[in-house]
Each structure stands twice: as structure tokens, then as C-alpha cells.
PDB file with one MODEL, atoms N, CA, C and O in Angstrom:
MODEL        1
ATOM      1  N   MET A   1       0.851  -1.167   0.000  1.00  0.00           N
ATOM      2  CA  MET A   1       0.000   0.000   0.000  1.00  0.00           C
ATOM      3  C   MET A   1       0.898   1.232   0.000  1.00  0.00           C
ATOM      4  O   MET A   1       1.869   1.316   0.751  1.00  0.00           O
ATOM      5  N   ASN A   2       0.553   2.166  -0.847  1.00  0.00           N
ATOM      6  CA  ASN A   2       1.289   3.420  -0.923  1.00  0.00           C
ATOM      7  C   ASN A   2       0.801   4.348   0.187  1.00  0.00           C
ATOM      8  O   ASN A   2      -0.364   4.748   0.176  1.00  0.00           O
ATOM      9  N   PRO A   3       1.656   4.701   1.143  1.00  0.00           N
ATOM     10  CA  PRO A   3       1.215   5.552   2.259  1.00  0.00           C
ATOM     11  C   PRO A   3       0.691   6.918   1.813  1.00  0.00           C
ATOM     12  O   PRO A   3      -0.135   7.523   2.496  1.00  0.00           O
ATOM     13  N   ASP A   4       1.173   7.398   0.669  1.00  0.00           N
ATOM     14  CA  ASP A   4       0.712   8.703   0.178  1.00  0.00           C
ATOM     15  C   ASP A   4      -0.712   8.644  -0.352  1.00  0.00           C
ATOM     16  O   ASP A   4      -1.374   9.676  -0.464  1.00  0.00           O
ATOM     17  N   GLN A   5      -1.186   7.458  -0.678  1.00  0.00           N
ATOM     18  CA  GLN A   5      -2.535   7.304  -1.216  1.00  0.00           C
ATOM     19  C   GLN A   5      -3.465   6.590  -0.250  1.00  0.00           C
ATOM     20  O   GLN A   5      -4.587   6.240  -0.615  1.00  0.00           O
ATOM     21  N   ALA A   6      -3.015   6.373   0.974  1.00  0.00           N
ATOM     22  CA  ALA A   6      -3.838   5.658   1.954  1.00  0.00           C
ATOM     23  C   ALA A   6      -4.884   6.600   2.543  1.00  0.00           C
ATOM     24  O   ALA A   6      -4.617   7.775   2.794  1.00  0.00           O
ATOM     25  N   ILE A   7      -6.073   6.061   2.755  1.00  0.00           N
ATOM     26  CA  ILE A   7      -7.163   6.829   3.360  1.00  0.00           C
ATOM     27  C   ILE A   7      -7.783   6.009   4.495  1.00  0.00           C
ATOM     28  O   ILE A   7      -7.676   4.784   4.529  1.00  0.00           O
ATOM     29  N   VAL A   8      -8.422   6.704   5.405  1.00  0.00           N
ATOM     30  CA  VAL A   8      -9.154   6.027   6.473  1.00  0.00           C
ATOM     31  C   VAL A   8     -10.519   5.653   5.906  1.00  0.00           C
ATOM     32  O   VAL A   8     -11.325   6.521   5.570  1.00  0.00           O
ATOM     33  N   LEU A   9     -10.761   4.372   5.806  1.00  0.00           N
ATOM     34  CA  LEU A   9     -12.026   3.884   5.261  1.00  0.00           C
ATOM     35  C   LEU A   9     -13.144   4.062   6.281  1.00  0.00           C
ATOM     36  O   LEU A   9     -14.227   4.548   5.954  1.00  0.00           O
ATOM     37  N   THR A  10     -12.871   3.667   7.513  1.00  0.00           N
ATOM     38  CA  THR A  10     -13.849   3.783   8.590  1.00  0.00           C
ATOM     39  C   THR A  10     -13.130   3.652   9.928  1.00  0.00           C
ATOM     40  O   THR A  10     -11.953   3.292   9.975  1.00  0.00           O
ATOM     41  N   THR A  11     -13.836   3.943  11.005  1.00  0.00           N
ATOM     42  CA  THR A  11     -13.268   3.783  12.341  1.00  0.00           C
ATOM     43  C   THR A  11     -14.169   2.873  13.168  1.00  0.00           C
ATOM     44  O   THR A  11     -15.375   2.775  12.937  1.00  0.00           O
ATOM     45  N   TYR A  12     -13.552   2.218  14.128  1.00  0.00           N
ATOM     46  CA  TYR A  12     -14.254   1.294  15.014  1.00  0.00           C
ATOM     47  C   TYR A  12     -13.917   1.643  16.454  1.00  0.00           C
ATOM     48  O   TYR A  12     -12.884   2.254  16.726  1.00  0.00           O
ATOM     49  N   SER A  13     -14.780   1.259  17.363  1.00  0.00           N
ATOM     50  CA  SER A  13     -14.496   1.462  18.782  1.00  0.00           C
ATOM     51  C   SER A  13     -13.883   0.218  19.409  1.00  0.00           C
ATOM     52  O   SER A  13     -13.316   0.289  20.499  1.00  0.00           O
ATOM     53  N   LEU A  14     -13.990  -0.906  18.739  1.00  0.00           N
ATOM     54  CA  LEU A  14     -13.418  -2.161  19.243  1.00  0.00           C
ATOM     55  C   LEU A  14     -12.353  -2.681  18.281  1.00  0.00           C
ATOM     56  O   LEU A  14     -12.567  -2.727  17.070  1.00  0.00           O
ATOM     57  N   LEU A  15     -11.219  -3.069  18.826  1.00  0.00           N
ATOM     58  CA  LEU A  15     -10.137  -3.611  18.010  1.00  0.00           C
ATOM     59  C   LEU A  15     -10.588  -4.876  17.297  1.00  0.00           C
ATOM     60  O   LEU A  15     -10.231  -5.092  16.139  1.00  0.00           O
ATOM     61  N   SER A  16     -11.361  -5.707  17.966  1.00  0.00           N
ATOM     62  CA  SER A  16     -11.812  -6.958  17.354  1.00  0.00           C
ATOM     63  C   SER A  16     -12.675  -6.700  16.116  1.00  0.00           C
ATOM     64  O   SER A  16     -12.596  -7.448  15.142  1.00  0.00           O
ATOM     65  N   SER A  17     -13.491  -5.657  16.148  1.00  0.00           N
ATOM     66  CA  SER A  17     -14.323  -5.315  14.983  1.00  0.00           C
ATOM     67  C   SER A  17     -13.462  -4.843  13.824  1.00  0.00           C
ATOM     68  O   SER A  17     -13.696  -5.216  12.674  1.00  0.00           O
ATOM     69  N   ALA A  18     -12.466  -4.022  14.129  1.00  0.00           N
ATOM     70  CA  ALA A  18     -11.565  -3.521  13.091  1.00  0.00           C
ATOM     71  C   ALA A  18     -10.764  -4.665  12.480  1.00  0.00           C
ATOM     72  O   ALA A  18     -10.588  -4.719  11.263  1.00  0.00           O
ATOM     73  N   GLU A  19     -10.280  -5.573  13.314  1.00  0.00           N
ATOM     74  CA  GLU A  19      -9.507  -6.704  12.816  1.00  0.00           C
ATOM     75  C   GLU A  19     -10.361  -7.660  11.996  1.00  0.00           C
ATOM     76  O   GLU A  19      -9.880  -8.242  11.024  1.00  0.00           O
ATOM     77  N   SER A  20     -11.611  -7.825  12.376  1.00  0.00           N
ATOM     78  CA  SER A  20     -12.523  -8.678  11.620  1.00  0.00           C
ATOM     79  C   SER A  20     -12.777  -8.085  10.230  1.00  0.00           C
ATOM     80  O   SER A  20     -12.761  -8.805   9.231  1.00  0.00           O
ATOM     81  N   ALA A  21     -13.009  -6.773  10.173  1.00  0.00           N
ATOM     82  CA  ALA A  21     -13.217  -6.107   8.888  1.00  0.00           C
ATOM     83  C   ALA A  21     -11.959  -6.185   8.036  1.00  0.00           C
ATOM     84  O   ALA A  21     -12.041  -6.406   6.828  1.00  0.00           O
ATOM     85  N   ALA A  22     -10.795  -6.006   8.653  1.00  0.00           N
ATOM     86  CA  ALA A  22      -9.535  -6.092   7.922  1.00  0.00           C
ATOM     87  C   ALA A  22      -9.328  -7.497   7.361  1.00  0.00           C
ATOM     88  O   ALA A  22      -8.860  -7.650   6.232  1.00  0.00           O
ATOM     89  N   ALA A  23      -9.668  -8.508   8.129  1.00  0.00           N
ATOM     90  CA  ALA A  23      -9.536  -9.889   7.667  1.00  0.00           C
ATOM     91  C   ALA A  23     -10.441 -10.146   6.465  1.00  0.00           C
ATOM     92  O   ALA A  23     -10.053 -10.832   5.519  1.00  0.00           O
ATOM     93  N   CYS A  24     -11.632  -9.597   6.511  1.00  0.00           N
ATOM     94  CA  CYS A  24     -12.575  -9.763   5.405  1.00  0.00           C
ATOM     95  C   CYS A  24     -12.044  -9.090   4.136  1.00  0.00           C
ATOM     96  O   CYS A  24     -12.108  -9.660   3.046  1.00  0.00           O
ATOM     97  N   LEU A  25     -11.524  -7.878   4.291  1.00  0.00           N
ATOM     98  CA  LEU A  25     -10.977  -7.177   3.127  1.00  0.00           C
ATOM     99  C   LEU A  25      -9.766  -7.923   2.564  1.00  0.00           C
ATOM    100  O   LEU A  25      -9.635  -8.079   1.350  1.00  0.00           O
ATOM    101  N   THR A  26      -8.896  -8.374   3.443  1.00  0.00           N
ATOM    102  CA  THR A  26      -7.704  -9.102   3.008  1.00  0.00           C
ATOM    103  C   THR A  26      -8.088 -10.384   2.268  1.00  0.00           C
ATOM    104  O   THR A  26      -7.469 -10.735   1.263  1.00  0.00           O
ATOM    105  N   ALA A  27      -9.100 -11.072   2.762  1.00  0.00           N
ATOM    106  CA  ALA A  27      -9.570 -12.296   2.112  1.00  0.00           C
ATOM    107  C   ALA A  27     -10.123 -12.022   0.718  1.00  0.00           C
ATOM    108  O   ALA A  27     -10.161 -12.908  -0.137  1.00  0.00           O
ATOM    109  N   ASN A  28     -10.552 -10.779   0.504  1.00  0.00           N
ATOM    110  CA  ASN A  28     -11.076 -10.393  -0.803  1.00  0.00           C
ATOM    111  C   ASN A  28     -10.044  -9.649  -1.644  1.00  0.00           C
ATOM    112  O   ASN A  28     -10.397  -9.003  -2.630  1.00  0.00           O
ATOM    113  N   GLY A  29      -8.780  -9.736  -1.262  1.00  0.00           N
ATOM    114  CA  GLY A  29      -7.699  -9.179  -2.071  1.00  0.00           C
ATOM    115  C   GLY A  29      -7.431  -7.703  -1.889  1.00  0.00           C
ATOM    116  O   GLY A  29      -6.751  -7.097  -2.717  1.00  0.00           O
ATOM    117  N   ILE A  30      -7.949  -7.104  -0.820  1.00  0.00           N
ATOM    118  CA  ILE A  30      -7.721  -5.684  -0.579  1.00  0.00           C
ATOM    119  C   ILE A  30      -6.716  -5.521   0.549  1.00  0.00           C
ATOM    120  O   ILE A  30      -6.931  -5.983   1.670  1.00  0.00           O
ATOM    121  N   GLU A  31      -5.616  -4.856   0.230  1.00  0.00           N
ATOM    122  CA  GLU A  31      -4.590  -4.606   1.227  1.00  0.00           C
ATOM    123  C   GLU A  31      -5.075  -3.508   2.166  1.00  0.00           C
ATOM    124  O   GLU A  31      -5.535  -2.460   1.712  1.00  0.00           O
ATOM    125  N   CYS A  32      -4.975  -3.739   3.460  1.00  0.00           N
ATOM    126  CA  CYS A  32      -5.427  -2.765   4.438  1.00  0.00           C
ATOM    127  C   CYS A  32      -4.610  -2.913   5.709  1.00  0.00           C
ATOM    128  O   CYS A  32      -3.851  -3.869   5.871  1.00  0.00           O
ATOM    129  N   LEU A  33      -4.776  -1.962   6.597  1.00  0.00           N
ATOM    130  CA  LEU A  33      -4.149  -2.078   7.899  1.00  0.00           C
ATOM    131  C   LEU A  33      -5.003  -1.390   8.944  1.00  0.00           C
ATOM    132  O   LEU A  33      -5.800  -0.501   8.643  1.00  0.00           O
ATOM    133  N   VAL A  34      -4.815  -1.827  10.182  1.00  0.00           N
ATOM    134  CA  VAL A  34      -5.542  -1.286  11.327  1.00  0.00           C
ATOM    135  C   VAL A  34      -4.581  -0.395  12.085  1.00  0.00           C
ATOM    136  O   VAL A  34      -3.472  -0.810  12.419  1.00  0.00           O
ATOM    137  N   GLN A  35      -5.006   0.834  12.360  1.00  0.00           N
ATOM    138  CA  GLN A  35      -4.182   1.792  13.101  1.00  0.00           C
ATOM    139  C   GLN A  35      -4.920   2.234  14.346  1.00  0.00           C
ATOM    140  O   GLN A  35      -6.125   2.484  14.314  1.00  0.00           O
ATOM    141  N   ALA A  36      -4.185   2.328  15.447  1.00  0.00           N
ATOM    142  CA  ALA A  36      -4.749   2.840  16.696  1.00  0.00           C
ATOM    143  C   ALA A  36      -3.643   3.530  17.472  1.00  0.00           C
ATOM    144  O   ALA A  36      -2.529   3.015  17.561  1.00  0.00           O
ATOM    145  N   ASP A  37      -3.942   4.681  18.029  1.00  0.00           N
ATOM    146  CA  ASP A  37      -2.992   5.389  18.877  1.00  0.00           C
ATOM    147  C   ASP A  37      -3.192   4.918  20.309  1.00  0.00           C
ATOM    148  O   ASP A  37      -3.808   5.603  21.125  1.00  0.00           O
ATOM    149  N   ASP A  38      -2.656   3.727  20.599  1.00  0.00           N
ATOM    150  CA  ASP A  38      -2.873   3.135  21.919  1.00  0.00           C
ATOM    151  C   ASP A  38      -1.588   2.629  22.558  1.00  0.00           C
ATOM    152  O   ASP A  38      -1.615   1.740  23.408  1.00  0.00           O
ATOM    153  N   CYS A  39      -0.471   3.199  22.145  1.00  0.00           N
ATOM    154  CA  CYS A  39       0.836   2.803  22.693  1.00  0.00           C
ATOM    155  C   CYS A  39       1.065   1.300  22.576  1.00  0.00           C
ATOM    156  O   CYS A  39       1.480   0.649  23.535  1.00  0.00           O
ATOM    157  N   GLY A  40       0.796   0.767  21.414  1.00  0.00           N
ATOM    158  CA  GLY A  40       1.014  -0.655  21.188  1.00  0.00           C
ATOM    159  C   GLY A  40       0.108  -1.552  21.998  1.00  0.00           C
ATOM    160  O   GLY A  40       0.475  -2.685  22.309  1.00  0.00           O
ATOM    161  N   GLY A  41      -1.075  -1.063  22.348  1.00  0.00           N
ATOM    162  CA  GLY A  41      -2.031  -1.846  23.116  1.00  0.00           C
ATOM    163  C   GLY A  41      -1.919  -1.643  24.613  1.00  0.00           C
ATOM    164  O   GLY A  41      -2.744  -2.152  25.372  1.00  0.00           O
ATOM    165  N   MET A  42      -0.911  -0.906  25.044  1.00  0.00           N
ATOM    166  CA  MET A  42      -0.705  -0.690  26.481  1.00  0.00           C
ATOM    167  C   MET A  42      -1.735   0.275  27.080  1.00  0.00           C
ATOM    168  O   MET A  42      -2.092   0.163  28.252  1.00  0.00           O
ATOM    169  N   LEU A  43      -2.205   1.220  26.263  1.00  0.00           N
ATOM    170  CA  LEU A  43      -3.159   2.216  26.750  1.00  0.00           C
ATOM    171  C   LEU A  43      -4.381   2.240  25.835  1.00  0.00           C
ATOM    172  O   LEU A  43      -4.619   3.220  25.130  1.00  0.00           O
ATOM    173  N   ALA A  44      -5.137   1.177  25.854  1.00  0.00           N
ATOM    174  CA  ALA A  44      -6.289   1.037  24.958  1.00  0.00           C
ATOM    175  C   ALA A  44      -7.277   2.199  25.029  1.00  0.00           C
ATOM    176  O   ALA A  44      -7.843   2.552  23.994  1.00  0.00           O
ATOM    177  N   PRO A  45      -7.520   2.819  26.193  1.00  0.00           N
ATOM    178  CA  PRO A  45      -8.464   3.941  26.206  1.00  0.00           C
ATOM    179  C   PRO A  45      -8.053   5.109  25.316  1.00  0.00           C
ATOM    180  O   PRO A  45      -8.909   5.899  24.917  1.00  0.00           O
ATOM    181  N   LEU A  46      -6.769   5.240  24.993  1.00  0.00           N
ATOM    182  CA  LEU A  46      -6.349   6.310  24.096  1.00  0.00           C
ATOM    183  C   LEU A  46      -6.945   6.127  22.702  1.00  0.00           C
ATOM    184  O   LEU A  46      -7.241   7.110  22.024  1.00  0.00           O
ATOM    185  N   ALA A  47      -7.120   4.908  22.279  1.00  0.00           N
ATOM    186  CA  ALA A  47      -7.667   4.628  20.947  1.00  0.00           C
ATOM    187  C   ALA A  47      -9.136   5.047  20.854  1.00  0.00           C
ATOM    188  O   ALA A  47      -9.636   5.310  19.761  1.00  0.00           O
ATOM    189  N   LEU A  48      -9.817   5.110  21.978  1.00  0.00           N
ATOM    190  CA  LEU A  48     -11.235   5.463  21.956  1.00  0.00           C
ATOM    191  C   LEU A  48     -11.458   6.917  21.569  1.00  0.00           C
ATOM    192  O   LEU A  48     -12.517   7.261  21.043  1.00  0.00           O
ATOM    193  N   ASP A  49     -10.476   7.773  21.823  1.00  0.00           N
ATOM    194  CA  ASP A  49     -10.629   9.189  21.489  1.00  0.00           C
ATOM    195  C   ASP A  49     -10.805   9.402  19.988  1.00  0.00           C
ATOM    196  O   ASP A  49     -11.689  10.147  19.565  1.00  0.00           O
ATOM    197  N   GLU A  50      -9.973   8.754  19.189  1.00  0.00           N
ATOM    198  CA  GLU A  50     -10.028   8.915  17.739  1.00  0.00           C
ATOM    199  C   GLU A  50     -10.589   7.690  17.047  1.00  0.00           C
ATOM    200  O   GLU A  50     -10.858   7.729  15.846  1.00  0.00           O
ATOM    201  N   GLY A  51     -10.765   6.632  17.760  1.00  0.00           N
ATOM    202  CA  GLY A  51     -11.243   5.394  17.172  1.00  0.00           C
ATOM    203  C   GLY A  51     -10.102   4.589  16.592  1.00  0.00           C
ATOM    204  O   GLY A  51      -8.981   5.081  16.460  1.00  0.00           O
ATOM    205  N   ILE A  52     -10.386   3.380  16.256  1.00  0.00           N
ATOM    206  CA  ILE A  52      -9.429   2.471  15.636  1.00  0.00           C
ATOM    207  C   ILE A  52      -9.700   2.534  14.144  1.00  0.00           C
ATOM    208  O   ILE A  52     -10.795   2.211  13.682  1.00  0.00           O
ATOM    209  N   ARG A  53      -8.689   2.953  13.397  1.00  0.00           N
ATOM    210  CA  ARG A  53      -8.865   3.257  11.978  1.00  0.00           C
ATOM    211  C   ARG A  53      -8.553   2.056  11.089  1.00  0.00           C
ATOM    212  O   ARG A  53      -7.578   1.336  11.305  1.00  0.00           O
ATOM    213  N   LEU A  54      -9.399   1.863  10.092  1.00  0.00           N
ATOM    214  CA  LEU A  54      -9.168   0.865   9.049  1.00  0.00           C
ATOM    215  C   LEU A  54      -8.752   1.634   7.802  1.00  0.00           C
ATOM    216  O   LEU A  54      -9.529   2.418   7.257  1.00  0.00           O
ATOM    217  N   VAL A  55      -7.515   1.404   7.355  1.00  0.00           N
ATOM    218  CA  VAL A  55      -6.911   2.188   6.281  1.00  0.00           C
ATOM    219  C   VAL A  55      -6.746   1.322   5.037  1.00  0.00           C
ATOM    220  O   VAL A  55      -6.307   0.175   5.113  1.00  0.00           O
ATOM    221  N   VAL A  56      -7.112   1.900   3.884  1.00  0.00           N
ATOM    222  CA  VAL A  56      -6.950   1.221   2.594  1.00  0.00           C
ATOM    223  C   VAL A  56      -6.357   2.196   1.587  1.00  0.00           C
ATOM    224  O   VAL A  56      -6.315   3.402   1.830  1.00  0.00           O
ATOM    225  N   ASP A  57      -5.906   1.677   0.470  1.00  0.00           N
ATOM    226  CA  ASP A  57      -5.424   2.507  -0.624  1.00  0.00           C
ATOM    227  C   ASP A  57      -6.629   3.201  -1.259  1.00  0.00           C
ATOM    228  O   ASP A  57      -7.682   2.587  -1.435  1.00  0.00           O
ATOM    229  N   ALA A  58      -6.475   4.465  -1.599  1.00  0.00           N
ATOM    230  CA  ALA A  58      -7.584   5.243  -2.173  1.00  0.00           C
ATOM    231  C   ALA A  58      -8.149   4.588  -3.427  1.00  0.00           C
ATOM    232  O   ALA A  58      -9.343   4.707  -3.701  1.00  0.00           O
ATOM    233  N   ASP A  59      -7.307   3.901  -4.189  1.00  0.00           N
ATOM    234  CA  ASP A  59      -7.763   3.243  -5.423  1.00  0.00           C
ATOM    235  C   ASP A  59      -8.724   2.090  -5.146  1.00  0.00           C
ATOM    236  O   ASP A  59      -9.491   1.699  -6.025  1.00  0.00           O
ATOM    237  N   GLN A  60      -8.687   1.547  -3.939  1.00  0.00           N
ATOM    238  CA  GLN A  60      -9.535   0.408  -3.601  1.00  0.00           C
ATOM    239  C   GLN A  60     -10.681   0.786  -2.666  1.00  0.00           C
ATOM    240  O   GLN A  60     -11.370  -0.091  -2.144  1.00  0.00           O
ATOM    241  N   GLU A  61     -10.886   2.069  -2.455  1.00  0.00           N
ATOM    242  CA  GLU A  61     -11.912   2.525  -1.509  1.00  0.00           C
ATOM    243  C   GLU A  61     -13.307   2.023  -1.867  1.00  0.00           C
ATOM    244  O   GLU A  61     -13.993   1.458  -1.015  1.00  0.00           O
ATOM    245  N   ALA A  62     -13.732   2.216  -3.096  1.00  0.00           N
ATOM    246  CA  ALA A  62     -15.095   1.830  -3.492  1.00  0.00           C
ATOM    247  C   ALA A  62     -15.322   0.336  -3.317  1.00  0.00           C
ATOM    248  O   ALA A  62     -16.356  -0.081  -2.795  1.00  0.00           O
ATOM    249  N   GLN A  63     -14.367  -0.464  -3.750  1.00  0.00           N
ATOM    250  CA  GLN A  63     -14.497  -1.920  -3.625  1.00  0.00           C
ATOM    251  C   GLN A  63     -14.529  -2.324  -2.150  1.00  0.00           C
ATOM    252  O   GLN A  63     -15.312  -3.191  -1.762  1.00  0.00           O
ATOM    253  N   ALA A  64     -13.684  -1.703  -1.330  1.00  0.00           N
ATOM    254  CA  ALA A  64     -13.641  -2.020   0.102  1.00  0.00           C
ATOM    255  C   ALA A  64     -14.965  -1.663   0.775  1.00  0.00           C
ATOM    256  O   ALA A  64     -15.472  -2.432   1.591  1.00  0.00           O
ATOM    257  N   ARG A  65     -15.521  -0.509   0.439  1.00  0.00           N
ATOM    258  CA  ARG A  65     -16.810  -0.108   1.025  1.00  0.00           C
ATOM    259  C   ARG A  65     -17.919  -1.079   0.635  1.00  0.00           C
ATOM    260  O   ARG A  65     -18.776  -1.417   1.452  1.00  0.00           O
ATOM    261  N   GLU A  66     -17.894  -1.519  -0.606  1.00  0.00           N
ATOM    262  CA  GLU A  66     -18.908  -2.472  -1.077  1.00  0.00           C
ATOM    263  C   GLU A  66     -18.802  -3.793  -0.317  1.00  0.00           C
ATOM    264  O   GLU A  66     -19.816  -4.357   0.095  1.00  0.00           O
ATOM    265  N   ILE A  67     -17.595  -4.279  -0.135  1.00  0.00           N
ATOM    266  CA  ILE A  67     -17.388  -5.541   0.588  1.00  0.00           C
ATOM    267  C   ILE A  67     -17.870  -5.412   2.029  1.00  0.00           C
ATOM    268  O   ILE A  67     -18.583  -6.285   2.524  1.00  0.00           O
ATOM    269  N   LEU A  68     -17.489  -4.338   2.698  1.00  0.00           N
ATOM    270  CA  LEU A  68     -17.888  -4.161   4.088  1.00  0.00           C
ATOM    271  C   LEU A  68     -19.394  -3.960   4.219  1.00  0.00           C
ATOM    272  O   LEU A  68     -19.995  -4.412   5.194  1.00  0.00           O
ATOM    273  N   ALA A  69     -20.006  -3.291   3.256  1.00  0.00           N
ATOM    274  CA  ALA A  69     -21.455  -3.095   3.291  1.00  0.00           C
ATOM    275  C   ALA A  69     -22.173  -4.434   3.204  1.00  0.00           C
ATOM    276  O   ALA A  69     -23.178  -4.645   3.884  1.00  0.00           O
ATOM    277  N   ASP A  70     -21.661  -5.350   2.366  1.00  0.00           N
ATOM    278  CA  ASP A  70     -22.258  -6.665   2.232  1.00  0.00           C
ATOM    279  C   ASP A  70     -22.092  -7.477   3.506  1.00  0.00           C
ATOM    280  O   ASP A  70     -23.003  -8.200   3.909  1.00  0.00           O
ATOM    281  N   VAL A  71     -20.930  -7.359   4.142  1.00  0.00           N
ATOM    282  CA  VAL A  71     -20.636  -8.139   5.347  1.00  0.00           C
ATOM    283  C   VAL A  71     -21.387  -7.603   6.549  1.00  0.00           C
ATOM    284  O   VAL A  71     -21.875  -8.381   7.368  1.00  0.00           O
ATOM    285  N   GLU A  72     -21.489  -6.284   6.671  1.00  0.00           N
ATOM    286  CA  GLU A  72     -22.082  -5.682   7.848  1.00  0.00           C
ATOM    287  C   GLU A  72     -23.593  -5.484   7.753  1.00  0.00           C
ATOM    288  O   GLU A  72     -24.223  -5.043   8.713  1.00  0.00           O
ATOM    289  N   ALA A  73     -24.172  -5.808   6.603  1.00  0.00           N
ATOM    290  CA  ALA A  73     -25.618  -5.676   6.435  1.00  0.00           C
ATOM    291  C   ALA A  73     -26.321  -6.704   7.324  1.00  0.00           C
ATOM    292  O   ALA A  73     -25.849  -7.832   7.471  1.00  0.00           O
ATOM    293  N   PRO A  74     -27.453  -6.306   7.916  1.00  0.00           N
ATOM    294  CA  PRO A  74     -28.179  -7.269   8.742  1.00  0.00           C
ATOM    295  C   PRO A  74     -28.719  -8.432   7.908  1.00  0.00           C
ATOM    296  O   PRO A  74     -29.115  -8.261   6.755  1.00  0.00           O
ATOM    297  N   ALA A  75     -28.725  -9.587   8.504  1.00  0.00           N
ATOM    298  CA  ALA A  75     -29.236 -10.778   7.824  1.00  0.00           C
ATOM    299  C   ALA A  75     -30.755 -10.674   7.696  1.00  0.00           C
ATOM    300  O   ALA A  75     -31.419 -10.158   8.595  1.00  0.00           O
ATOM    301  N   PRO A  76     -31.302 -11.156   6.593  1.00  0.00           N
ATOM    302  CA  PRO A  76     -32.761 -11.127   6.421  1.00  0.00           C
ATOM    303  C   PRO A  76     -33.448 -11.984   7.507  1.00  0.00           C
ATOM    304  O   PRO A  76     -32.929 -13.018   7.929  1.00  0.00           O
ATOM    305  N   ALA A  77     -34.606 -11.528   7.932  1.00  0.00           N
ATOM    306  CA  ALA A  77     -35.340 -12.251   8.985  1.00  0.00           C
ATOM    307  C   ALA A  77     -36.077 -13.431   8.456  1.00  0.00           C
ATOM    308  O   ALA A  77     -36.739 -14.137   9.216  1.00  0.00           O
TER     309      ALA A  77
ENDMDL
END
């Protein structure tokens, strides 16, 4: 991923949610990374201020949003 073209796709309040979304994107061929300002996990409450960011390349933004929308959509009743 080119850092100059990386964008924040979305933010999460839970690391597990961000990692799950990242795993889904990676499984679909989209390079991404999870960023949090939490001192390497030592100070998790710091990440809550700005959220845990899911970052992707700007060129893959639309595809990543589509994948996450499909995954996060509620299941039909």
C-alpha cells in the first residue's frame, strides 16, 4: 500500500471489529491495515478518542466499502 494514497475507510471502537473487517478485506484481495494510537495496546483507552482506523489505498476505496457493506448488512429475517 502506498502511504501517500492511503485513506481512512472507517473507524471502530473495538479492536476486534476492526480486525474482523480487515480480515474480510484481506480475504477479498484488498490490502489494508488497522491503526490505533494506543501505545502498542498498552493504553487502549487512548484509541477510543479517535477510534481504531481501518486504512486502505484510495484506489480500492469503493471496492472495500462495497465488501464491508455486504458483510455488515443485517441478515434477512
